[in-house]
N, C-alpha and C positions, 0 to 999 in steps of 0.2 A: 433301815440304815444299817450298814455293816459296822463291825467293831474295828474302827480305824483311828489313827492319830493318837492324841493324848489319852483318850478313854481306853484304847487297846493297850497302850503302854502301861497305864495304871493297873488294868486288869492283870496283865502279865506279871507285874511286880507283886501284886497280891497273891497270884497263883504260885510264884516261886517260893514265897514265904509259906504258903499252905503246904507245898510239897516238902519243905524242910521239916515241917511239924508233923507230918503224917507218919504213922508207923510203916516201916518198909517191910511189910509182911504180905506174901501172896499165898493164898490157899487154892488148890486145884481140887475140884470135885467132879467125879464122873456120874452121869445119869444115863445108863445104857437102856434106853426105852424107845419102843418103836410103834406103840399102839395108836399114836395120833395120826397115823397114815397107813397105807396098805402095803408098802414095800418092806420086806424083811431086810435086815442087814444094818440098818442105821443104829441099832443097839450096839454094834461093834465100833462105832465112831470113837468113843473115849480111848479104847485100846490102841487103835491105829494112830491116833494123834499122839498119845504117849510114846508109842513105838517109834514115831518119827523124831523123837528127841525133845519133846516139849519141856520136861522137867530139867534136863541138862541145859537147855537154852535159857530158861528162866533163872536157873542157878548162876548163870554167867552174868546176870544183871545184878543190880545193887539191891537184892532182896533176900530175906530168908524165905525159903519155899517149903510149904507144907502140902504134901499130897495126901488128901483124905481118902483116896481110893474111890471106889464106885458104890453108889447106893444099890441096894437090892430091892426089886419091886415084886410084889405078890402077883401071881398069875390068877386071874379070876375066871372060873369056868363059865359062870352065868353072867354074861355081859351083852345082852341083846341091844340093838340100836334103839334109840329113843328120839322120836321126832326127826328121824333121818340121821341123827348124830351117832357115829360109830364108836364102839368101845368106850362109852361115857364113864362107866364106873372105874375101869382100869386107868383111864387118863386122869380122872379126878383123884383117885387114891395116890397115884404116882406124884401128882403135883402137890398134893397135901404134904406128902413126905418130903419132897424137895423143898417146899416152902419153909418147913421147920429147919432143915439142914442149912439153907442159905441164911436164914435169920440168925442162927447160932454162929455161923462163921463170920458174918458181918459184925454181929454184936461182940465177938471176940477181938475185933480190930483188924481183921484181914481184908485185903483186897481179894475178891473171889473171882476165880475163873470156873465157870460151869461148862463142862463138856457134854454135849448131847450126842446121840439121841435126836429125836425130831423136835420141831419148833413148838409143839404143844407144851413142852416143858417150860416155856417162858412164863406161863401162867403162874407156876410155882416159884420160879426164880425171881421174877419181878415182885410178886406179892411178898415173898420172904424178905427181900431187900427193903420193901416199903414198910414192913413192920419195924425195922430199925431206922429207916430214913424216909419218913412220910413226905418230905418235900422233894424227893428225887425227880429227875427227868429221864426220859428214855429216848435213845437214838436207835432206830430200828433199821438195820442195813440188810436189804433183802430184795430179791426180784419180785416178791409178792407182798401184798399189804397185810395178809393174815388177819383181817378185820371183819370177815363174814360173821354173821349171826347164824344160829341154827336154821333160821328161816330163809336166809339168802344164800347159804352154802350150796354150790352145785354138787359137791361130792359127799358131804357129811363128815369129812375127815377133820379132826380137831386141830391138826397142825395148821389149818387155814383159818382158825377162829380165835387164837389166844388173845389178841388185842381186844376183842369184843367183851371178853370176861373181865378185863381190867377197867374199861372206861365207865366213868360215872354217867356220862351222857347217854350211854346205851342201856342203862339199867332197866328201863321200861320196855326194851326190845328183846330182852333175854328171858326165855322161859326157865323154869326150874329144871335143871338137868341132873339126873341121878349121878351121885359122886361129887357134886360141886356145892353141896349145902354149906361147906366151910368157906367158899370163895365169895368175897364181897368186893364190888368195884372200888377202886382206890385212886385211879389216875384221871386227871382232867385232860381233855383233848389238847389244850394249849401246851401241855407238858410233854408232847410227843412229836418227834420229827422222823420222817421216813427218808431214806437215801437209797437210790438204785432201783426204784420200781420200774417194771416193764411188763408185768402180766397181772393186771388188776381186773377182778370180776365186776360185772355191772353193778351188783349190789354194794360192793366195796367202794366203787367210784362214787356212788350216791352218798354213802356214809362220809367219805372223805370230804366231799363238797359241802354237805349239810352241816358238818361239825367244824368246818374251817380248819382242818388239820393241815399243818405245814408238811409238804412232801416235795421230794425232788425225784422226778423220773430220770431215766437215762437220757432222754432228750434234753431235760434241763441241765444235766451234767455236761452234755455235748455243747449246749448253748452258753452256759455260764462259766464252765470250768470248775474243777473240784475245789480249788482254793476259794472261789466266791461262794460255792455251796456251803463250805464249812464256816465261812464268815457269817453267812446268814443264819445257819443252824445255831451257832453260839450266841448270836445276837438275840435270836428268838427265845432260846432256853435260859441264857445266863445273864442277859442285860439287866434284869430286875434284881437278881441276887445270885451269888455263887451257891451251888447246891450239888449233891452227888449225882453222877451220871451212871445210868445203867445202859450199857451197850449190848444190844442183842443182835448178833451177827450170824446170819445164815450164809453158809459157804456158797449157796447158789446166787448170791449177789454178784459173784465174779462171772465172767464169761465162761461157758462150758469148756472152752479150749484150755483154760487154766485149772478148772475144778470139775473134771468130768465125773467123778465118783460121788454123785448126789442124786436125789430122787426126782426133783422137778426142775431140770435145767432149762434155761431160757436164753436163747442167743442174744448177743448184744449187751453183755454185762460189763461190769467194772473191769478195767485193765489192772494189772498188777500194781502199776504206779499209782493209780487212783485209789485203790484199796489201801495201800500202805500209807499214802499221804493222809488219807482219812483217819486211820488209826493213830498215826503219829500226832496229828493235830489234837485228837481226843486226849492222848497222853499229855500233851503240852499244857492242857488246861489244869492238870494236877487234881482233877475232880473225879476221875474214873473210880468207881467203887465196886461194881460188879459187871462182869461181861459174860455173855453166853456165846459159845461157838457151837453151832448145831448143823445137822443134816449132812455130815460126812458119812457116806454109805459105801464101805469097801466092796460089798457084794455087787454093786452096780458099775464098778470100774471095768472097762473092757479088758484090761490086763493089769499086771502088777505095777507096771510103770504109771498107769493112770491113777491107781490107788495111792501110790507113793507121792505123786505130784499133788494130789488133793490134800493129803495129810500134811505134807511139807508146807503147803500154802497156809493151812490152818495154823501151824506152828508159827509161821511168819506173822500172821495176823495177830495172834495172841502176844507174841514177843514185842511187836511194834506198838501195840496198845499199852504195853508196860515199860516202854522206854528204849527198846532196841532202836538204834538209829542207822541211817545209811552213811553216816559221816566217819565211821570207824571209831576206834577206842578214844575215850575222853580222858584217859589216864594222864596224869601230869608227868612231865619230864624235868627232873631237877637240874640237869645240865646237858647241853647239847654235846653229842659225841665229838671228840677231837678229830680234826682232819687227818686222814690217813696219809702216810708217806707213799711215794710211788712204789716202794717195795711191798708195803702192806697191801696196797691195792692189787698188785700183781698176784698176791697169794690168795685172793678171794676166789 
């Protein structure tokens, strides 16, 4: 049952009160990391997103904005594959560092924006968030489920496996991977919703079904509409109690015509209006605590225009998640302008 009628109105009243009480402080943290997949260039994602005007856009909203710059990650010379998993030590070390940084930022009272880098970084981002907010829930917006285990992964790339490291229900399916001794599962399958899926591996499909994870494919969005998808998402995650939301947004959730500069594009993705409506609704809950924006890869843009379009879209996604609206300025007007005389009008 969706959040409608009196219950929805009550929730929105509580949410407005929650928004008024929350510290209006946003932190931006870059994670220029690419070892979770094979394509170089995604480590430049944080820079091109900032260059597209992210900090200026957020500063125009009702926040104090703190840009914490980029983390630096150690290059490991000896990082052989393990059980088919590629670069495990590098990915594990990067996520451990990111987890600590995210935990510190959330603990300091900031709403955090993590700029990737590839989607393997969500292991550290979500786990660091969970250290401060153990009752969090996750909305994963992506063309891919990223829930392969090392045994089911066709590629061995860790950007296709981050969710498997988080879920308690998959603990007995996960071998001990070098670099990840620090990572313990912390998320229940009922606390996760996927939106935008359209390229799911066979092993992932089985996991989704076996664990009863709530997900919406692009077919579901076509059938139900994005408004209904968001209603059911919030009903599933928030009907029992209000709690912090972690939004993990892969830019390839959008159709490649909108976001061409990314590593694993899949046709038939979200439209601009669907993606922005989704993020607007998440903002309207007043519960967004951390968001990831990942997989912008400027090296893979066919030309500068493609890179700029993808980076600009990333800025729009972050800004709408944090309150930018399509309704224009909400500033108050003390008095309506006086009607101009015919002479004044002619002088315009």
